[in-house]
C-alpha positions in Angstrom: -18.8 -19.1 13.4 -18.9 -19.0 9.7 -22.6 -17.9 9.5 -21.9 -15.2 12.1 -19.0 -13.8 10.0 -21.2 -13.7 6.8 -24.1 -12.1 8.7 -21.9 -9.4 10.2 -20.5 -8.7 6.7 -23.8 -7.1 5.6 -23.8 -4.8 8.6 -20.1 -4.0 7.8 -21.0 -3.0 4.3 -23.6 -0.6 5.8 -21.0 0.9 8.1 -18.5 1.3 5.2 -21.1 2.9 2.9 -22.1 5.4 5.5 -18.4 6.3 6.1 -17.4 6.6 2.4 -20.6 8.5 1.3 -20.1 12.1 0.1 -21.3 14.6 2.7 -24.6 16.2 1.8 -23.1 19.6 2.4 -21.2 19.1 -0.8 -24.1 20.1 -3.1 -22.0 19.7 -6.3 -21.5 16.0 -5.8 -25.0 14.9 -4.6 -25.6 13.0 -7.9 -22.3 11.1 -7.3 -23.3 10.3 -3.8 -26.6 8.8 -5.1 -24.8 6.9 -7.8 -22.4 5.4 -5.3 -25.2 4.1 -3.2 -26.9 2.6 -6.2 -23.7 0.9 -7.5 -22.8 -0.4 -4.0 -26.4 -1.7 -3.3 -26.6 -3.7 -6.6 -23.0 -5.0 -6.9 -21.5 -5.4 -3.4 -22.4 -8.4 -1.4 -25.0 -10.8 -2.8 -22.3 -13.5 -3.3 -20.6 -16.2 -1.2 -18.4 -13.7 0.6 -15.6 -16.2 0.7 -12.8 -13.6 0.5 -14.1 -11.6 3.5 -14.7 -14.9 5.3 -11.1 -16.0 4.6 -9.7 -12.7 6.0 -11.7 -12.9 9.3 -11.2 -16.7 9.8 -7.5 -16.4 9.1 -7.1 -13.6 11.6 -9.0 -15.5 14.3 -7.1 -18.7 13.8 -3.8 -17.0 13.8 -4.7 -15.4 17.2 -5.9 -18.8 18.5 -2.8 -20.6 17.4 -0.5 -18.1 18.9 -2.4 -17.8 22.2 -3.6 -14.3 21.8 -7.0 -13.1 22.8 -8.7 -10.9 20.2 -10.7 -7.8 21.1 -13.9 -6.6 19.6 -11.9 -3.9 17.7 -9.6 -6.5 16.3 -12.5 -8.5 14.8 -14.2 -5.3 13.5 -11.0 -4.3 11.7 -10.6 -7.8 10.3 -14.2 -7.5 9.0 -13.6 -4.1 7.5 -10.5 -5.5 5.8 -12.4 -8.5 4.4 -15.3 -6.3 3.2 -12.8 -4.1 1.4 -11.7 -7.1 -0.6 -15.3 -7.9 -1.4 -15.7 -4.3 -2.7 -12.7 -4.8 -4.9 -14.1 -8.1 -6.1 -17.3 -6.3 -7.1 -15.2 -4.0 -9.3 -13.5 -7.0 -10.9 -16.9 -8.7 -11.6 -18.4 -5.6 -13.3 -15.4 -5.4 -15.7 -15.3 -9.2 -16.2 -19.0 -9.3 -17.2 -18.5 -6.5 -19.7 -15.4 -8.2 -21.3 -17.1 -11.6 -21.4 -20.5 -10.1 -22.6 -22.2 -12.0 -19.8 -26.0 -11.7 -19.3 -26.4 -12.7 -15.6 -24.5 -12.6 -12.4 -25.7 -14.1 -9.2 -29.1 -14.9 -10.6 -29.7 -11.3 -11.8 -28.9 -9.3 -14.9 -25.3 -8.0 -15.0 -24.8 -4.4 -13.9 -23.9 -3.2 -17.4 -27.2 -4.8 -18.7 -29.3 -2.4 -16.6 -31.2 0.1 -18.9 -29.7 3.1 -17.3 -26.1 1.8 -17.0 -24.5 0.3 -20.2 -20.8 1.1 -20.6 -21.0 3.6 -17.8 -20.5 0.5 -15.7 -16.8 0.8 -16.4 -16.6 4.0 -14.5 -18.9 2.6 -11.8 -16.5 -0.3 -11.4 -13.5 2.2 -11.1 -15.5 4.0 -8.4 -15.8 0.8 -6.4 -12.1 0.1 -6.8 -11.2 3.5 -5.4 -13.7 3.2 -2.6 -12.0 -0.1 -1.6 -8.8 1.8 -1.2 -10.7 4.7 0.5 -12.1 2.2 2.9 -8.7 0.9 3.9 -7.4 4.5 4.5 -10.4 5.5 6.6 -10.5 2.5 8.8 -7.0 1.1 8.8 -4.9 4.3 8.1 -3.8 4.5 11.7 -2.4 0.9 11.8 1.3 0.1 11.4 0.3 -2.6 8.9 -1.5 -0.1 6.6 1.4 0.5 4.2 2.1 -3.2 3.6 -1.6 -3.9 3.3 -2.0 -1.3 0.6 1.1 -2.5 -1.1 -0.1 -6.1 -1.1 -3.6 -5.1 -2.5 -1.9 -3.2 -5.4 0.4 -6.1 -6.1 -2.3 -8.7 -6.2 -4.6 -6.6 -8.4 -1.7 -6.0 -10.8 -1.3 -9.7 -11.0 -5.0 -10.2 -11.6 -4.8 -7.8 -14.6 -2.0 -10.0 -16.1 -4.2 -13.0 -15.7 -7.2 -11.2 -17.2 -5.2 -10.3 -20.2 -4.1 -13.9 -20.8 -7.7 -15.0 -20.4 -9.0 -12.5 -23.0 -6.1 -13.3 -25.4 -7.4 -16.8 -25.7 -10.0 -15.4 -28.0 -9.1 -11.8 -28.5 -12.0 -9.6 -29.6 -14.0 -12.8 -30.5 -11.8 -13.4 -33.6 -11.6 -17.1 -32.8 -10.0 -19.3 -30.1 -6.2 -19.5 -30.2 -6.0 -23.2 -29.8 -2.2 -23.0 -29.9 -2.4 -21.3 -26.5 -4.8 -23.9 -25.0 -2.0 -25.8 -23.2 -1.9 -27.1 -19.6 1.1 -24.8 -18.8 -0.7 -21.6 -20.1 -3.9 -22.6 -18.3 -2.1 -23.0 -15.0 -0.5 -19.5 -15.5 -3.9 -17.9 -16.2 -5.3 -19.5 -13.1 -2.5 -18.5 -10.9 -2.7 -14.8 -11.9 -6.4 -14.4 -12.6 -7.8 -16.3 -9.7 -5.5 -17.8 -7.2 -3.6 -14.6 -6.1 -6.6 -12.4 -5.4 -9.1 -15.0 -4.3 -6.9 -17.0 -1.9 -3.4 -15.5 -1.4 -4.7 -11.9 -1.0 -7.2 -12.5 1.9 -4.8 -14.7 3.9 -1.8 -12.4 3.5 -3.8 -9.3 4.4 -5.0 -11.1 7.6 -1.4 -12.1 8.4 -0.2 -8.5 8.1 -3.1 -7.1 10.1 -2.2 -9.7 12.8 1.4 -8.5 12.7 2.9 -11.6 11.0 5.6 -10.3 8.6 7.8 -13.5 8.4 8.7 -13.9 4.7 9.0 -17.6 5.1 5.5 -17.8 6.6 4.0 -15.7 3.7 5.9 -17.9 1.2 4.7 -21.1 2.8 1.1 -19.8 2.8 1.3 -18.6 -0.8 2.5 -22.0 -2.0 -0.4 -23.8 -0.4 -3.0 -21.2 -1.5 -1.9 -21.2 -5.1 -2.7 -25.0 -5.2 -6.0 -24.5 -3.6 -6.7 -21.7 -6.1 -6.0 -24.1 -8.9 -8.5 -26.5 -7.5 -11.0 -23.7 -7.2 -10.7 -22.5 -10.8 -10.7 -26.0 -12.2 -14.1 -26.6 -10.4 -15.3 -23.2 -11.6 -14.6 -24.2 -15.2 -16.3 -27.6 -14.7 -19.3 -26.0 -13.1 -19.6 -23.5 -16.0 -19.9 -26.3 -18.4 -21.8 -29.0 -16.4 -23.4 -27.0 -13.6 -27.1 -26.1 -13.1 -27.7 -22.3 -13.8 -30.5 -22.4 -11.1 -27.9 -23.4 -8.6 -24.9 -21.4 -9.9 -26.8 -18.2 -10.5 -25.3 -17.7 -14.0 -25.5 -19.2 -17.4 -22.3 -21.0 -18.4 -20.6 -19.4 -21.4 -17.0 -20.6 -21.6 -17.6 -22.8 -24.6 -19.4 -20.0 -26.6 -16.8 -17.4 -25.5 -13.9 -19.6 -26.6 -12.2 -19.6 -23.2 -9.0 -21.4 -22.4 -10.5 -23.4 -19.5 -10.0 -26.8 -17.9 -12.6 -28.9 -19.9 -11.3 -27.8 -23.4 -7.6 -28.1 -22.3 -8.1 -31.7 -21.0 -10.3 -32.5 -24.0 -7.6 -31.5 -26.5 -5.1 -33.7 -24.6 -7.5 -36.7 -24.7 -9.3 -36.5 -28.0 -8.5 -38.3 -31.3 -8.0 -36.4 -34.6 -11.7 -36.7 -35.5 -12.9 -35.4 -32.2 -10.3 -32.6 -32.4 -11.6 -31.4 -35.7 -15.2 -31.3 -34.4 -14.2 -29.5 -31.2 -12.1 -26.9 -33.1 -14.9 -26.4 -35.6 -17.5 -25.7 -33.0 -15.7 -24.2 -30.1 -16.0 -20.4 -29.5 -19.2 -20.0 -31.5 -22.1 -18.3 -29.8 -24.8 -20.8 -30.9 -26.6 -23.4 -28.7 -26.1 -26.1 -31.4 -22.3 -25.6 -31.5 -22.1 -25.6 -27.7 -24.0 -28.8 -27.6 -21.6 -30.5 -30.1 -18.7 -29.5 -27.9 -20.3 -30.9 -24.9 -21.1 -34.1 -26.8 -17.4 -34.6 -27.3 -16.8 -33.9 -23.6 -19.3 -36.8 -22.9 -17.5 -39.1 -25.3 -14.3 -38.5 -23.5 -16.0 -39.1 -20.1 -14.7 -35.7 -19.0 -16.8 -35.8 -15.8 -15.0 -38.9 -14.6 -11.7 -37.4 -15.6 -12.6 -34.3 -13.5 -13.6 -36.2 -10.4 -10.3 -38.2 -10.5 -8.2 -35.1 -10.9 -10.2 -33.2 -8.3 -9.5 -36.0 -5.8 -5.9 -36.2 -6.7 -5.2 -32.5 -6.2 -7.2 -32.6 -2.9 -5.1 -35.5 -1.6 -1.9 -33.7 -2.7 -2.9 -30.6 -0.7 -3.8 -32.7 2.3 -0.4 -34.3 2.2 1.2 -30.9 2.1 -0.7 -29.9 5.1 0.4 -32.9 7.0 4.0 -31.9 6.4 3.3 -28.3 7.3 5.7 -27.0 10.0 4.5 -24.7 12.7 7.8 -23.0 13.3 6.5 -19.8 11.7 3.5 -19.7 14.0 1.1 -20.2 11.1 -1.8 -22.6 11.8 -2.6 -25.3 9.3 -6.3 -25.0 10.4 -6.3 -21.9 8.1 -5.6 -24.0 5.1 -7.8 -26.9 6.2 -10.7 -24.5 6.6 -10.2 -22.9 3.1 -9.7 -26.3 1.5 -12.9 -27.7 2.9 -14.8 -24.7 1.7 -13.6 -25.4 -1.9 -13.6 -29.2 -2.2 -16.7 -30.7 -3.7 -18.5 -27.4 -4.1 -21.4 -27.1 -6.5 -21.4 -23.3 -7.2 
């Protein structure tokens, strides 16, 4: 089922690109048409596709749980909806790579690193963002759920910009890490707004609205669970950035050099002694392999890998406990959250 959804995602992208492409009769915009195809081809897809997968899988499981048989059109619309989230995600990644001055994304040079792109990538990203909304209008504009779907996308992306700001403020303009901001509380807030809302809450809520589920209590219940899963996901992301294999992850970890407020450094600052703290503060946020190595050495002294594995298991077990207590009165299936959780737990990239 999962492979089938991901395989169909590629054909869905082709359908969307064909639909949103500027008509050839509009001679004045032919270069824009060509640019859109180039941006789309390089940036959309190529990843795990989990956001689209979560939309489609949630829709299917909701129908199954409520005893409703889905039609071909239902599934196609769910796929379009999921694909629109992936297009929006591509926009976010383009911007994120520029702000982080990243070199690679998914095993290839970042879009802005292309010789003929540079900072024009900013407008390219905005084009993708608007084509995501354009896609929703073209394919779902006739649905009763269209207004609330659009409102939800706007809300979640607004939240994401808040999280992105907080993330960047940790080392604003590379002037040096703000270690006074490297607290567990602030880290949890960054994760909630930068990652959890648009990676987990958004896909599931969109599927719920497409299905016709408007219950505020059901959406609130889903959000509470998904925010916890989102925290687990970002904690893993931060750990993988530091300790992961670039060949497996498709990108070179840079959180230490970039001076990010991320899980390893937040936990290290909680656990280290004064000497370790001085060395960590002196070397963190410096774009030099030797300084990065010194930070990782402190992480090793603190047995941060073991700390991570224990915390990962604890959070996983807490979420499993929440799922056991999940009430089905709102007609929302706990299979949805079990599926998403299993996709996240123990991942390597």
